N, C-alpha and C positions, 0 to 999 in steps of 0.2 A: 899154907894160909888156912887158919881154922875158920869155922862157919861164922863166928862173930866178926872177924876181920873182913871176910868176904862180903857179909851183909852190910857192914858199915860203908865200905867203898861203893857198893852197888846203890845203896840208898842215896848217897851223895850225887850219883849220876842221875838217878830218877828225879831228885829235886831240882837239879840243874835244868832238866827238861821242862819243869813247870815254868821256868823263866824264859827258856828258848826252846820251842818245839823241835828245832833242828837236832837236839840231843836225843830225841826219843828213839830213833833206830838203834843207836849204840846201847842205850839204856835197856831197851827191850831184848836186844841180842844177849846182853850179859844176864838179864833176868832169866831168860830161857835156860841158859847154861846153869845158873845157880839153882833153879828149881829142878832141873833134870829133864829138859825137853830140847826140841830142835828148833822151835820158833815160838814167838810170843806176839800178841797183838792186843790193841785196844780198839773196840768196834761198837757199832750200834746196829740194831735190827728190829724190824716190825714184821712178823710173819704174815699178818693179814693184808698189809699193803705192799709187801715185798720191798719196802724201803729200808735203808740202812747202808752200811758200808764200813770199811776199815778206816779208822781215824788215824791211828799210828801203828806201824809194824816194823819188824826188823828185816823185811825183805826175804824172809825164809820161804814163803810160799809164792808161787808164780802168780802174775796178774791174771792169767787165764783161769786158774782155779779160784782165785778170789772172786772174780766176776761171775763165774758159773755158780758159786755158792749162793750168792744173793739173787741170782736170776732163776735158778732151778732147784736148789737143794735146801734152802733155808727152812721150809716147812717139813722136810723129811729128817732134819737133824733132831734127834731126840732131846738134845739140850735146849732147843728152842722152847718147847712147851714146859719143860721142867723149870726153867727160870721164872715162869709166872707163879710158881709155888714156893720160891725161896726168898730168904731175907737178903738185904744188901750185905755183901761180905761173906755170905755162905758159899762154901765150895761145892761144886758139882762136877763129878767125872762121869764118864759113860757107864761105868759099872755101878754107879749109884742109881742108875735109871733102869738098866736091864742087864741080864747076863751077857758076857762078852760074846759067847757063841751065837746068841740071838742077834746081837748087833752086827755080827759078820754076815748074817743072812740078808741084811737090809740093802736096798738099792743105794742108799746114801753111802754105806760102807763100800759096796762093790764099785760104784762109779766115781766117788769123790775121795774117800779115805784111802782105800787100798792102792790106787794108782800112784799116790804120792808116798807110799810106803809109811804112812802114818798108822798108828794103832789105837791111840786114845787121846783125850783132850780133857783138861781140868780148867774150870772157869768160874767166874763169879760176877754178880751184878755190882757195878761201882756206884750207880746212881740212877734214879728214875725221876724224870722231870718232863713237864709238858706231856707229849704223847710218846716219848722215846725213852729207851733205857740204854745206858752205856755199860759195856762189859769188858772184862779183861780175861784172857785165857792163854794157856801154854799147851802147845801140841807135843805129843810124844811120838817119836819115830819107832819103827819096829825094833831097832837096837836098844831103845830105852825101856821097852816093855810097857805094860799097862800101869796106870797110876797106882802108887803104893803109899804107905804111910810116910816115908821119907819125903816124897813129893808133896804130899798134903802139908806136912810140917813146914817145908820151905815156902810153899805158897802162902800159908798163914803168916809167915814172917814178912813177906813182901807186899801183900795185898793192901794193908793200910797205907803204905807209902805211895803205891801206884795210885790209890784212890785220892790221896791228898794232892798229889801232883796234877792229876787229871782235872780235879775240881778247881784248883787254882788256875790252871791253864785256861779253863773255860771262863773263870772270873776275869781273867786278863784279856778275854775275847780273842785268844790265840795270838796276841801280839808277840812278836819276837823282839825282846828287849835286850840291848847290850847291858850287861850288869852295871857298868860304871855310870850309865845314864838312866837307870831304872826309874828313878823318881820322876824325872821330867817326861819320860816316854809314856808313862801310864796316867798322866794327868787327865786324859780324855775318856778313859774307860768308865763304864757306869758303876762298877763296883768301887766301894771305898777301899783305899789302900793306905796303910800306915806303916812307916818304917820306924821301928822302935829300937832305941839304944839301951845301953846298960842302965840298970835301975829304973827301967820303964820310961826313959826320956823320949819324948816325941821328936824324932829327927825330921820327919816329913809326912804330910798328908796330902793326897790329891784332892781335887775339887769335890768329888763325891764323898770323900772321907770327912772333909770339913762340914759337909751337910749333916753328917751323922753325929756331930758333936753338939747338936742342939739340946737345950734343956729337956729333961725327961727321957733322953735316950740312954742307950747302954754304955756309951763311952763319953768321957769328958777329959779335959786337960786341967790339971791342978799342979801349980808350981812347976810347969814345964814337963810334967809326966802324963802319959796316957793312962787314965784310970778307968776301970770297968766295974760295973756293978755285978758282973757274972763271975762267980768264984772259980768255976772251971776254966774260963778263958784267962782270968788273972793268973792262975797257976801255970797254965800252958805257956803264957808269955814269959813268966818268970823262969820256967825251966828252959825254954828255948834260948833265953838270954845267957844262961849259965853254961851252955854246951861249948866245949872246945872243939877244935877240928876233929872230925871223925865221929862226933856225937849225934849226928842226924838221926840214927836209928833209935835212939833212946826215947824219942817222943812217942813212938808207937802209934796206937790208935787215938791218942788224945789230940785235941785241937783240929779235928776234921768235922766240918758241918755242924759246929756248935750252934744251937738255936738261941737267937737273941730277939728282943722286941725293940723296934725302932721308935724314934721320937713321936711318931704319929700312930703308934700301935701296930705298925706293919711287921710281918714276920720276916726275920733276917737269919742268915747263917754266916758263921765266921770260920775261916781257915787260917791256921798259923803255919808259917814256913820259916824254919831256922836258916840262918845265913852263915853257918859255921864252917863250911868247907866248899871245895870245888869251885866251879864257875861263880857261884853265889857269893863266895868270899870277897870277890871284887867289890860288891856292894858294901860289904862291911868295911873294907879298906878305904873306899872313897867317901863314905857317908858316916861312918861310925855306928851304923845300924847293926844290930845283932839278930833281929828277927823282922819278918814282914807279916802283917796282918791284913787279910782280905775279908771284907764284909759286903755281902750282896743280898738282894731281896730273895727270899725263898721262893722257888718256882713250884707252883701247884702241880702235882702229878695228875694228869688227866687219865682217867681209867680207860685202858685199851679194850677193844672188843673181847679178846680172850679173858681178860681180867673180869669184865662185866659178866661174861657167861659163867665163869667159875663162881662168882658171887651169887648170881641169880639162880643157878641150877645145881650148885654143889658138885661140879664136874671134877673128876680125878685127872691126874696127869695123863693116864692112858686113854681116857675118854676124850680129852681135849686133843690129844695127838691124832686119834682116829677121826675126830670131827674135821680138823684142819686138812687131813689127808683126803677125806671123802670129798670135800669142797674142791680140792686141788686136782685130784686124780680121777675120781669116779666111783665105780662099784667096789663091792667087797673083795672080789678076787684080785683086782688091780691094787687095791690098798694093801692087802695081805702080802702080795709080792713085793711091793715097795717098802713096807715096814719090816719085812723079814719075819712075819708071824704067820700063824695058820689062819685060814679063812674062818675057821670056827671061832678063833679069838676075836677077830674083827667083828663078826656077827654078834658075839656076846656083848661087846662094847656098844655096837649099834643099838641093840635092844635096850641097853641101859640109857643110851642117849634119847631114844624115842620115849621111854618111860619118864625120864626127868624133864624133858622139854615139851612133852605133849605132841611131838611130831609123829608122822606116820610114814613118810617117804624120805628118800635122800634129798629130793627137791626141797622139802620143808626145812631140812637142816641147812641147805645152801642159803635159803631165804632168811633163816634165822641169823646166821653169821653175817650176812649182808646187812640186815637190819641193825645189828649191834655195831657193825663197822661204821654205818652211817651215823648212828647216834654218837659214837666216840669221836667222830671227825667234826661234829658241829660245836 
């Protein structure tokens, strides 16, 4: 099977998981194999409050290690601070952050990574909303080696589809809907849902969807067709309607979180899901719909404490990592041992933190982060 055929089959399974979250373990297991890793997961985390957790995974990592990560190691993971500096969809691996030899000296590697015979991790931010961020990543086992260009290439192929499925799953409020009764089972969700047939025919709209068809909105019905004033959305719907079985992957990054303006001027986002194959094809068979459109209110991203500190003081990834470690662990010697760097390096970043923030002592930095955390939570 060539790469294109493998991707096509995989994307179909990923999109099935958007309709029924029960498909996520198998979809992520196959995603890990496709990318070239041993395990994959969709997760969220907040290093300042230690909140977060695994949303969906393939069962490749033990519950004990998953729990330990969020309880003890989330602030020591170099990827945690790096993600505050990256764009949605941008790939980050450990070697993008630090030399692998330095990573191997860290407590995180010694106590969490190495015992599982892992060696690297490549991940990306899927979405930022409210005070949290959702992420997707693939673990590399020792037999896989560190992340290489082939791994990055395949991650870039699957990330848009993982993102679409995860966002649609959230719009569906994680309902598990049998495909043949999708229309009726999603009538109560807050997101607008439209099932669209060939040539744009409106097959079904839930209650929230009908509310979006008001005059002045981005969507309306004309001669039985769902019509939109947004050219990008119109093209995505047209393309999704034209896909035959196995064409899911062709939509790529289009039709994910398209910005729209509601009838009352409110900010909305739209996601297009083709119904061309797999479990979703049952919707097509039972309703004649060829694509599903989900439209929901755009969630304002509330700036987290680390993001506020970055903006206020121009912190670098290394400085932010040391700041979080100082708050969590203590003095420079302990932080150096935990991060796998020299005490001189830690003291250098501490001097820069003092200069940038106007602080004089470790206690001042602890109070600073606590103050920004309090502001972010109000």
